[in-house]
C-alpha positions in Angstrom: 15.9 25.9 10.0 14.5 29.1 11.5 11.0 29.7 10.4 11.1 32.9 8.5 7.9 33.8 6.7 7.3 37.0 4.7 3.8 38.3 4.3 3.0 41.2 1.9 -0.5 42.1 3.1 -2.3 45.1 1.6 -1.6 47.3 4.6 2.1 46.4 4.4 2.3 47.4 0.7 0.5 50.6 1.4 2.8 51.7 4.3 6.2 50.4 3.2 7.6 53.6 1.9 6.4 55.6 4.9 7.5 53.0 7.3 11.1 53.3 6.2 11.1 56.8 7.6 10.1 55.5 11.1 13.3 53.6 11.9 14.3 55.9 14.8 10.7 56.3 16.0 10.1 52.5 16.4 13.2 51.7 18.4 11.8 52.9 21.7 14.9 54.9 22.6 14.6 56.4 26.0 16.5 59.6 25.0 13.8 60.7 22.5 10.7 62.7 23.4 7.4 60.8 24.2 5.8 61.8 20.9 8.5 60.2 18.8 9.5 57.3 21.0 8.7 53.8 19.9 9.5 51.6 20.3 -15.6 42.9 25.8 -19.3 44.7 24.0 -21.8 42.2 23.2 -21.3 39.9 20.2 -23.9 40.4 17.4 -26.3 37.4 17.9 -27.0 35.2 15.0 -30.5 34.7 13.8 -32.0 31.5 15.1 -35.4 29.9 14.9 -37.1 27.3 17.2 -38.9 24.7 15.1 -41.8 22.9 16.8 -43.3 21.4 13.6 -41.9 20.1 10.4 -42.6 23.4 8.8 -41.6 26.7 10.3 -43.6 29.7 9.3 -42.2 33.2 8.8 -44.2 34.4 11.8 -42.6 31.8 14.0 -39.1 32.8 12.9 -39.9 36.5 13.6 -41.2 35.7 17.0 -38.2 33.5 18.0 -35.4 35.5 16.5 -33.8 38.8 17.0 -33.1 40.4 13.6 -30.0 42.6 13.6 -29.6 45.1 10.8 -25.9 45.4 9.9 -24.8 48.8 8.5 -21.6 49.1 6.4 -20.0 52.5 6.2 -17.5 54.3 4.0 -13.9 53.5 5.0 -12.8 57.2 4.9 -15.7 58.1 7.2 -14.7 55.3 9.6 -11.1 56.5 9.6 -12.2 60.0 10.6 -14.3 58.7 13.5 -11.4 56.4 14.6 -9.0 59.3 14.4 -11.2 61.6 16.6 -11.9 58.9 19.1 -8.4 57.8 19.8 -6.8 61.3 19.5 -9.4 62.7 22.0 -8.6 60.0 24.5 -4.9 60.1 23.8 -4.9 63.8 24.4 -7.4 64.3 27.3 -7.7 60.9 28.9 -10.8 60.4 31.2 -11.8 64.0 30.5 -12.8 62.8 27.0 -14.8 59.8 28.0 -18.2 61.3 27.4 -17.2 62.6 23.9 -15.6 59.2 23.1 -18.8 57.3 24.0 -20.8 59.7 21.8 -18.5 59.1 18.9 -18.5 55.4 19.3 -22.3 55.4 19.3 -22.2 57.5 16.1 -19.7 55.1 14.5 -21.9 52.1 15.3 -24.8 53.8 13.5 -22.5 54.3 10.5 -20.8 50.9 10.5 -22.0 48.2 12.9 -18.9 46.0 13.0 -16.5 49.0 13.2 -18.5 50.4 16.1 -18.4 47.1 18.0 -14.7 46.5 17.3 -13.5 50.0 18.3 -15.7 50.0 21.4 -14.0 46.8 22.4 -10.6 48.4 21.8 -11.4 51.6 23.7 -12.8 49.5 26.6 -9.5 47.7 26.9 -7.4 51.0 26.5 -9.5 52.7 29.2 -9.7 49.7 31.6 -6.5 50.2 33.4 -5.8 46.5 33.0 -3.0 46.7 30.4 0.3 45.5 31.7 -1.4 44.5 35.0 0.4 42.8 36.5 3.7 43.8 35.0 6.1 40.8 35.3 9.8 41.2 35.5 12.6 38.9 34.2 10.5 35.8 33.3 7.0 34.9 32.5 4.8 34.0 35.5 3.7 30.5 36.5 0.5 29.0 35.2 0.7 29.6 31.5 0.0 26.7 29.1 3.2 24.8 28.4 2.1 23.7 24.9 2.3 24.9 21.4 -0.8 27.0 22.1 1.5 29.6 23.7 3.7 31.9 21.7 6.2 34.3 23.3 6.5 37.4 21.2 9.8 39.4 21.7 9.5 43.0 20.5 12.6 44.4 18.7 14.7 47.5 19.3 16.7 49.6 16.9 20.1 48.1 15.9 23.4 49.8 15.9 24.5 51.2 12.5 26.7 48.2 11.9 23.8 45.8 12.6 24.9 44.7 16.1 22.3 44.7 18.9 22.1 47.4 21.5 22.2 46.4 25.2 18.4 47.1 25.6 17.6 44.5 23.0 20.0 41.9 24.5 18.3 42.5 27.9 14.9 41.9 26.3 16.2 38.7 24.8 17.5 37.5 28.2 14.0 37.8 29.5 12.7 35.9 26.4 15.3 33.2 26.9 14.4 32.6 30.6 10.7 32.5 29.6 11.4 30.1 26.7 13.3 27.8 29.1 10.4 27.9 31.5 7.9 27.0 28.8 9.9 24.6 26.6 6.9 23.7 24.3 6.1 27.3 23.3 6.9 29.1 20.1 9.0 32.3 20.1 8.4 35.1 17.6 11.3 37.5 17.1 9.8 40.6 15.5 11.6 43.7 14.0 12.9 44.7 10.6 16.0 46.4 9.2 17.1 49.4 11.3 20.8 49.4 10.8 21.5 52.2 8.3 25.1 51.0 7.6 24.1 47.3 7.2 21.0 46.8 5.1 21.2 43.1 5.4 20.8 43.0 9.2 17.4 42.9 10.8 16.4 43.0 14.4 14.5 39.7 14.2 17.4 38.0 12.5 19.9 39.1 15.1 17.5 38.2 17.9 16.8 34.7 16.5 20.5 34.0 16.1 21.2 35.1 19.7 18.6 32.7 21.1 19.9 29.9 19.0 23.4 30.6 20.3 22.0 30.3 23.9 20.7 26.8 23.1 17.0 27.5 22.1 15.9 25.0 19.4 15.6 26.9 16.2 12.5 24.9 15.2 10.7 26.9 17.9 11.8 30.3 16.5 9.6 32.3 14.1 11.2 35.3 12.4 9.2 38.3 11.4 11.7 40.7 10.0 9.8 43.3 8.0 8.1 45.5 10.6 9.4 48.9 11.5 6.9 49.9 14.3 5.1 48.2 17.2 1.9 48.4 15.2 3.6 46.6 12.3 5.0 44.0 14.8 1.4 43.2 15.6 0.1 43.1 12.1 2.8 41.0 10.5 3.1 38.6 13.5 -0.6 37.9 13.3 -0.3 37.4 9.5 2.2 34.6 10.2 0.5 33.0 13.2 -3.0 33.0 11.8 -1.8 31.6 8.4 0.8 29.0 9.5 0.5 28.3 13.2 -3.1 27.2 13.9 -2.2 25.7 17.3 -1.3 29.1 18.7 -4.1 30.6 20.9 -2.2 32.7 23.4 0.5 35.4 23.2 2.8 36.6 25.9 4.6 39.9 25.2 8.3 40.4 26.1 9.8 43.8 26.0 11.1 46.6 28.2 8.8 47.5 31.0 7.7 50.9 29.6 6.8 49.2 26.3 4.6 46.4 27.6 1.4 48.4 27.9 1.6 49.6 24.3 2.5 46.1 23.1 -0.4 44.5 24.8 -2.8 47.2 23.6 -1.7 46.9 19.9 -1.6 43.1 19.8 -5.0 42.9 21.4 -6.4 45.6 19.1 -5.1 43.8 16.0 -6.7 40.6 17.1 -10.0 42.4 17.5 -9.8 44.1 14.2 -9.1 40.9 12.2 -11.5 38.6 14.1 -14.3 37.0 12.2 -16.7 37.9 15.0 -16.0 40.9 17.2 -15.2 39.8 20.7 -14.2 36.3 19.6 -10.5 36.7 18.9 -8.7 33.5 17.8 -5.5 34.6 19.6 -5.5 36.3 23.0 -2.8 38.3 24.8 -2.6 36.6 28.2 0.7 37.7 29.9 3.9 39.6 29.7 7.5 39.6 30.9 9.7 42.7 30.9 13.2 44.0 31.4 13.5 46.7 34.1 14.6 49.6 31.9 16.3 52.5 33.7 14.2 55.0 31.7 11.6 55.2 28.9 8.1 56.3 28.2 5.5 56.0 25.5 2.7 58.6 25.8 -1.0 57.9 25.3 -0.9 60.2 22.2 1.8 57.9 20.8 -0.5 54.9 21.5 -3.3 56.8 19.6 -1.0 57.1 16.6 -0.2 53.4 16.7 -3.9 52.5 16.9 -4.5 54.8 13.9 -1.7 52.9 12.1 -3.5 49.6 12.8 -6.7 51.1 11.3 -4.8 51.8 8.0 -4.6 55.6 8.2 -0.8 55.9 7.7 -0.6 59.6 7.0 -2.3 60.5 10.3 -0.3 58.0 12.2 3.0 59.3 11.0 2.0 62.9 11.7 1.5 61.9 15.3 4.7 59.9 15.4 6.7 62.9 14.2 4.8 65.4 16.4 3.3 67.1 13.3 -0.3 66.5 14.3 -2.5 69.5 15.0 -5.2 68.5 17.4 -6.9 71.8 17.0 -8.2 70.7 13.6 -10.5 68.3 15.5 -13.8 69.5 17.0 -13.4 70.6 20.7 -14.6 68.2 23.4 -17.4 70.5 24.4 
């Protein structure tokens, strides 16, 4: 039987009503405008002591240990800092680097862990390494052919009657070729109900059935059919994998080519945000495979909104998705 697992995490409960409004935004249609198109920092060392006698004195511990004071901040304040950091970079790019670094330093002084995690995320976003290389048609050679690997296929808005659009079928063709190449991997199909005339149809359900019809063993297929955005694809997929698939250590993203960078960014960011120790993620994004779409674009500002959604600030995220966000309400760069 297809492995369908529903997770009702706190963030999901909070954002369900708002998410239902995002159906057209999260389908990555090339015809829409960029703003509404969807689709490592040093680890905090642990305190250690070198014992040379049976009894270790306080002075010895102090001399042989680095004591790190951890500061915990107010969630609302953290959200404000995250908003300004990602919106500044999403709007101005490298021009905002100095301001972003100042804000990250301030965030670290307010909340140690939040500062470390968001510095990691911003380093990845600014690195230029996302979707590099961008692989077409099938996953590259050299990935682990074991149950440590999970191929994650990102969904695309269904037709009103619940049937799949050509773009989603093309993504699935890439996923199929990759699943055949790595026969011991899992495959996650992710995407919720986006067919307004068929409430029973979900992207993930239709995707899973298509793969089964092509001969993929249904025991390999995991269905995540509640998400309505790429950020939620990441959140709910990790809910399932971290709870029920402890063997999975690596993820490979499959989508349209213009969507891969955003997918890699959000799945990596979500792994950082939920890791026990910042910089020591249990699951890593290691590769991609894409369909060569004739058109499509996701702007850095859209990516900023998706990162804000991961942080839990749904209102601001949806303002950005719907192009209702006023950047002039933030302090200027200089």
